[in-house]
C-alpha positions as CSV (number, residue, x, y, z in Angstrom):
1,X,65.9,101.5,84.6
2,X,67.9,100.2,81.8
3,X,70.2,102.3,79.7
4,X,69.6,101.9,75.9
5,X,72.7,101.0,74.0
6,X,73.7,103.1,71.2
7,X,77.3,102.3,71.1
8,X,79.0,101.6,67.9
9,X,82.7,101.5,68.9
10,X,84.7,98.4,69.1
11,X,86.3,97.1,72.2
12,X,89.4,97.9,70.8
13,X,88.5,101.4,70.5
14,X,87.3,101.9,73.8
15,X,90.4,100.0,75.4
16,X,92.6,102.6,73.6
17,X,91.4,106.1,74.5
18,X,90.7,104.3,78.0
19,X,94.7,104.3,78.7
20,X,94.5,107.9,77.6
21,X,92.3,108.6,80.2
22,X,89.2,108.8,78.5
23,X,86.2,106.5,80.0
24,X,83.4,105.1,78.0
25,X,79.9,106.2,79.0
26,X,77.9,103.3,78.8
27,X,75.9,102.9,75.6
28,X,77.0,105.6,74.1
29,X,79.8,106.3,71.9
30,X,81.2,109.0,74.2
31,X,83.4,109.5,76.6
32,X,84.4,111.2,80.0
33,X,87.8,112.9,79.5
34,X,89.8,112.6,83.0
35,X,91.6,115.7,83.3
36,X,94.7,115.8,86.1
37,X,94.8,118.4,88.9
38,X,98.0,119.0,91.4
39,X,96.2,117.5,94.3
40,X,92.8,119.1,93.5
41,X,94.4,122.2,92.6
42,X,94.0,124.3,89.2
43,X,94.6,128.1,88.4
44,X,92.2,130.2,86.8
45,X,93.5,129.7,83.2
46,X,94.0,126.3,83.5
47,X,90.3,126.0,85.0
48,X,89.2,128.2,82.3
49,X,90.8,126.0,79.5
50,X,88.7,123.4,80.9
51,X,85.6,124.9,81.0
52,X,86.4,125.9,77.1
53,X,87.2,122.2,76.6
54,X,83.8,121.0,78.0
55,X,82.1,123.5,75.5
56,X,84.0,122.9,73.0
57,X,84.6,118.8,72.6
58,X,82.0,118.0,75.1
59,X,78.2,118.4,76.2
60,X,79.5,121.3,78.7
61,X,79.4,119.7,81.9
62,X,82.2,118.7,84.3
63,X,82.0,116.5,87.2
64,X,84.5,115.9,90.2
65,X,86.0,112.2,90.8
66,X,86.7,111.0,94.6
67,X,90.4,111.6,93.9
68,X,90.2,115.2,93.1
69,X,90.3,115.0,89.3
70,X,87.8,116.6,86.6
71,X,85.8,114.8,84.3
72,X,84.9,116.6,80.8
73,X,81.7,115.0,80.1
74,X,80.4,113.3,76.9
75,X,83.1,114.0,74.7
76,X,82.3,112.1,71.3
77,X,85.2,109.6,70.1
78,X,86.3,111.7,67.1
79,X,87.2,114.4,69.1
80,X,89.1,112.5,71.5
81,X,92.6,113.5,70.5
82,X,91.7,117.4,69.8
83,X,90.6,117.2,73.3
84,X,94.2,115.6,74.4
85,X,95.8,118.4,72.5
86,X,94.3,121.2,73.2
87,X,94.6,120.4,77.1
88,X,98.1,119.9,76.3
89,X,98.7,123.2,75.2
90,X,97.7,124.2,78.5
91,X,100.0,122.0,80.7
92,X,96.8,119.8,81.4
93,X,97.1,115.9,81.2
94,X,94.4,113.6,80.2
95,X,95.0,110.2,82.7
96,X,95.0,108.7,85.7
97,X,93.9,105.2,84.5
98,X,95.6,102.1,84.2
99,X,97.5,99.8,86.7
100,X,100.3,102.9,87.7
101,X,100.1,105.0,90.0
102,X,97.2,106.7,90.4
103,X,96.5,110.6,90.9
104,X,97.7,111.6,94.5
105,X,94.9,112.8,96.9
106,X,95.6,115.3,100.4
107,X,93.2,117.2,102.5
108,X,94.0,120.9,103.0
109,X,96.0,120.1,106.1
110,X,98.2,123.0,104.7
111,X,95.4,125.3,105.7
112,X,93.2,123.4,107.8
113,X,93.0,124.3,111.8
114,X,93.9,120.5,112.6
115,X,96.8,120.3,110.1
116,X,99.9,119.2,111.6
117,X,101.7,118.9,108.1
118,X,101.9,120.4,105.1
119,X,100.0,118.4,102.9
120,X,99.5,120.5,99.8
121,X,103.2,120.9,99.7
122,X,104.5,116.9,100.1
123,X,101.5,115.6,98.0
124,X,102.8,117.4,95.1
125,X,106.4,116.2,95.6
126,X,104.7,113.1,95.7
127,X,102.7,114.0,92.5
128,X,105.8,114.9,90.7
129,X,108.0,112.1,91.7
130,X,105.7,109.3,91.5
131,X,102.4,110.0,89.3
132,X,104.4,112.1,86.8
133,X,107.9,109.8,87.3
134,X,106.7,106.8,87.1
135,X,103.9,107.6,84.9
136,X,105.4,104.7,82.2
137,X,105.7,102.0,84.7
138,X,103.6,99.3,84.8
139,X,102.6,97.8,88.2
140,X,100.4,94.5,89.1
141,X,97.5,96.9,89.8
142,X,96.5,100.2,90.2
143,X,98.3,102.0,93.1
144,X,96.7,105.0,95.3
145,X,98.1,107.4,97.5
146,X,96.4,109.9,99.9
147,X,97.9,112.5,102.2
148,X,96.1,113.0,105.4
149,X,96.8,116.2,107.8
150,X,95.7,114.7,110.9
151,X,94.4,111.7,112.3
152,X,91.2,112.8,111.9
153,X,92.0,111.0,108.1
154,X,89.3,113.1,105.9
155,X,90.8,111.3,102.9
156,X,90.8,108.3,104.2
157,X,94.3,107.3,103.8
158,X,94.3,104.3,105.6
159,X,92.1,103.0,102.6
160,X,94.8,103.7,100.5
161,X,97.8,101.3,99.1
162,X,99.7,103.8,101.0
163,X,98.5,106.4,103.1
164,X,100.5,109.5,105.3
165,X,99.1,110.7,108.2
166,X,100.5,114.3,109.9
167,X,101.4,113.6,113.5
168,X,102.4,115.4,116.7
169,X,104.4,113.9,119.0
170,X,103.8,114.7,122.8
171,X,106.2,114.5,126.1
172,X,104.7,114.1,129.2
173,X,106.4,115.2,132.7
174,X,104.5,114.5,135.7
175,X,106.9,116.3,138.0
176,X,104.7,119.4,137.1
177,X,101.7,118.5,137.6
178,X,99.5,120.4,140.2
179,X,97.2,118.0,140.6
180,X,93.9,119.7,139.4
181,X,90.7,118.4,140.2
182,X,89.9,118.5,136.7
183,X,92.5,117.5,134.2
184,X,91.9,120.0,130.8
185,X,94.7,117.4,129.2
186,X,91.7,114.5,130.0
187,X,88.9,116.6,129.5
188,X,89.8,117.5,126.0
189,X,91.4,114.7,124.5
190,X,89.0,113.8,121.7
191,X,89.3,110.1,121.5
192,X,89.3,109.9,125.2
193,X,92.8,108.0,125.9
194,X,94.5,110.5,128.0
195,X,93.6,109.7,131.4
196,X,95.1,111.5,134.8
197,X,95.1,109.9,138.2
198,X,96.6,111.0,141.3
199,X,98.4,113.6,139.6
200,X,99.8,111.1,137.1
201,X,98.8,111.6,133.2
202,X,99.3,109.4,130.9
203,X,98.1,109.4,127.4
204,X,97.5,106.2,126.8
205,X,98.1,103.2,124.4
206,X,95.1,104.2,122.1
207,X,97.1,107.9,121.5
208,X,96.7,109.0,117.6
209,X,99.5,111.6,118.3
210,X,96.9,114.5,117.0
211,X,98.8,116.9,119.3
212,X,95.3,118.2,120.7
213,X,97.1,118.2,124.7
214,X,100.6,119.9,123.6
215,X,100.0,123.3,125.2
216,X,96.7,122.6,126.8
217,X,98.0,122.1,130.1
218,X,98.5,125.6,131.9
219,X,101.3,124.2,134.0
220,X,103.0,122.6,131.1
221,X,103.0,118.6,131.7
222,X,102.6,118.0,128.2
223,X,105.1,119.7,125.6
224,X,106.0,118.9,121.7
225,X,108.6,116.3,120.8
226,X,108.7,116.4,117.0
227,X,106.0,116.0,114.2
228,X,106.2,113.9,111.8
229,X,104.3,111.6,109.5
230,X,102.7,107.9,109.9
231,X,102.9,105.4,107.2
232,X,99.8,103.5,106.6
233,X,100.1,99.9,104.1
234,X,98.1,98.1,101.7
235,X,94.4,99.6,102.2
236,X,91.8,99.5,99.4
237,X,88.2,100.4,99.0
238,X,85.7,99.0,96.2
239,X,84.6,95.1,96.1
240,X,87.3,94.0,98.6
241,X,87.8,96.9,101.3
242,X,91.3,96.6,103.5
243,X,92.5,99.0,106.3
244,X,96.2,99.7,106.1
245,X,98.1,98.6,108.8
246,X,100.7,101.5,110.5
247,X,104.4,101.0,109.9
248,X,106.1,101.4,113.3
249,X,108.2,104.3,113.0
250,X,106.6,107.8,113.1
251,X,108.7,109.4,110.4
252,X,110.1,112.9,111.4
253,X,111.9,113.5,107.9
254,X,110.5,114.0,104.6
255,X,113.1,112.8,102.7
256,X,112.1,109.4,104.7
257,X,108.6,109.4,103.8
258,X,109.5,110.1,100.3
259,X,111.9,107.1,100.5
260,X,109.2,104.6,102.0
261,X,106.8,105.5,99.0
262,X,109.2,104.9,96.5
263,X,110.5,101.8,98.0
264,X,106.6,100.6,98.5
265,X,106.0,101.3,94.7
266,X,109.5,99.1,93.8
267,X,108.2,96.4,95.9
268,X,104.9,95.9,94.1
269,X,106.4,96.1,90.8
270,X,108.7,93.7,91.9
271,X,107.0,91.1,93.8
272,X,103.4,91.8,93.4
273,X,101.4,89.5,90.9
274,X,99.8,90.9,88.1
275,X,96.2,91.2,89.2
276,X,96.7,91.7,92.2
277,X,96.3,95.0,95.2
278,X,98.8,95.4,97.1
279,X,97.1,94.6,99.9
280,X,97.4,91.1,98.4
281,X,100.7,91.6,97.8
282,X,101.3,92.5,101.7
283,X,99.2,89.6,103.1
284,X,100.9,87.1,100.9
285,X,104.5,88.1,101.7
286,X,103.5,89.2,105.5
287,X,103.9,92.7,106.9
288,X,106.5,92.3,108.8
289,X,108.7,91.3,105.7
290,X,107.1,94.0,103.6
291,X,107.8,96.7,106.3
292,X,111.7,95.5,106.8
293,X,112.4,95.8,103.3
294,X,110.9,99.3,103.2
295,X,113.3,100.3,106.3
296,X,116.3,99.2,104.0
297,X,118.1,100.2,101.5
298,X,118.1,97.3,99.0
299,X,115.2,98.4,97.0
300,X,116.4,101.7,96.0
301,X,119.9,100.1,95.6
302,X,118.1,98.0,92.9
303,X,115.6,100.5,91.5
304,X,117.2,100.6,88.0
305,X,117.2,96.8,87.6
306,X,113.4,96.8,89.1
307,X,112.4,99.3,86.3
308,X,114.0,97.7,83.7
309,X,111.8,94.2,84.4
310,X,109.3,93.3,81.9
């Protein structure tokens, strides 16, 4: 079925309000207003404000996006500024479009039984530092960040420009192995990476550090060494997809993770070519070269100069 085109707006009008976070409803003079959440969270007062705005300025409907934002549907062009002003009074942002850092997404790892890190806390810091903090910084293309609490990857971190995945690192002490006929660690490994042969347990090269083996052995063969995050670079989905590649280091300090994210944004701004995604920048420069830059301090030392570049 075709959509009847009743739009009388100019392309300039449509582009202008898109930059404000109002996406054109094809064939009409209406827009969908994208309301930014804090990684999918709003309080009841904010939710009521969005509901009231949908009734007052739109067609009464609210849709959810894949990146945990809300869209007020069917906002006529003449209501755009008024809706934006009303949302600002409630501390809510209409936006999340353009060649810049996009709204951050995270899973419910803070409360999920499998969560290995406090995803909400980390994602909120990334939201404040880089979605809000870099809101006026133009990039070669959009830049998406996702935080996953464990290797279940519910929010698909590896398909984002930067993906962060919670990790729990295990240590094996085979001197404690009693040679059980059925090894509970091997039996319960969810990806079948762990093997036990002649009282020697190995977690295997495919171990994704989900931590399910820790404390499973009644004799204490597997214990926790530390917890942290693995960072994936260069993922994307869309017309062309790419799976992000993990950096070699597993980061055990939150500050390290935040610095890597910021360095990645700075590298993309400085060395990316207009119109290419971060995955393309990495492919052009080489993953090892990009990783080396993200592990060094040069990008942060040159931050002011990079941000001043036209």
